N, C-alpha and C positions, 0 to 999 in steps of 0.2 A: 212321110216322116219315118215309116218303118225301115226304109232303106238307109236313111241317115242314122237311125238307132243301131242298125246292124253294123254299119261301117264304123261307128264310134266304139261299139263293143269289140270289133275286130282289132282296133288300135290298142285297146286295153289288154286283150288277149296276147297281142304281140309283145307288149311291154312285160307282162308277167311271165312270158316264156323265157325271159332272161333269168339266169340263176341268181343274180343279185337283187332282183325286185320281187318282193313278196306279194304286193297288191297294188292296184292303181285305180284312178278315178278321173273322170272329166267333170269339172264343176263350172258353173257360170261365175263370172266375176263378182256377182253379188252374193256368192256363197251357196247357191242352190245346186244340189247334185244333179247332173245329167245322167251319168251312168257310172257304175263302180263294181269292183269285185273285192271290196275290203272284207277282211275276215270278221266273223261273228265276234262281238264284243268291242269292235271299233265302230263308234258312232259316225256315220258318214257326214252328218250335218256339222258335228263338232270339228271333225277333221277338215272339212271344206272351209269352215269359218276361220281356222287357224292359218290357212295358207294364202299367200299372195306373193308369188315368186320368192319363196323362202326355202331355207334349209333349217330343219329343226332336228336336233339329235336328242335321243333319249335312251334309256336302258333297253327298250324294245327294238331300237333301230333308228333309221333316219327317215324323216318325212321331207320330200323334196317336191317343189312345185315350179312350173314354168308357165308363162303366158302362152295362150293359143289364140292369137289375134285379139280383137277387141272384145270378144264375147265370153271366152272361157279360159280356164286353167287346166293343166294336166298335172295330177299329183301322183306320186309313187311312194310306197312304203318300201324302203330298201333295208336289207339286213345290216347289222352293225358293222360287219367287216366288208361291206360292199365296196367295190371299186367305184368311187364317186365320179370319176371322170367318165367311165363307161355309162354309168347311170344317167349323168347329165346329157351325154351325147344321144342316148336313146330317148330321153325325155324331149330333147329339142326336135328330133325327127318326128316323134309322136305328136308334139305340139303343132308342127307345121301341117301334118296330116289332118289333125282335128280342125284346124283353121280352114283348110281346103274343104273338108266335108261340110262344115257349118256354112261357109260362104256359098257352096253349091246348093245347099238346102234352101237358102234364101231365094235362089232364082228358080226353084222348082214350082 
């Protein structure tokens, strides 16, 4: 499981290396957090519960989520002026990678 955890954290680091994405998380479809780097003051449980393949805009930015297979979602906090097309493309790549990692972990 340690390898799986490290791989998932690497996906999150890759997403947040993009200038348009402030923070990201991997959550189970039932809303439980798997891993995240959400900023202090942002409750990961509340954030996870609000997402299910959604786009939510607020004063603080955009919360975007995409499905990662049957088990998880990948969510990102993007800046208000973020290029949404680029954010979605990055999220889709990350979601595919998370799905691969979780499927691989099942067979270990």
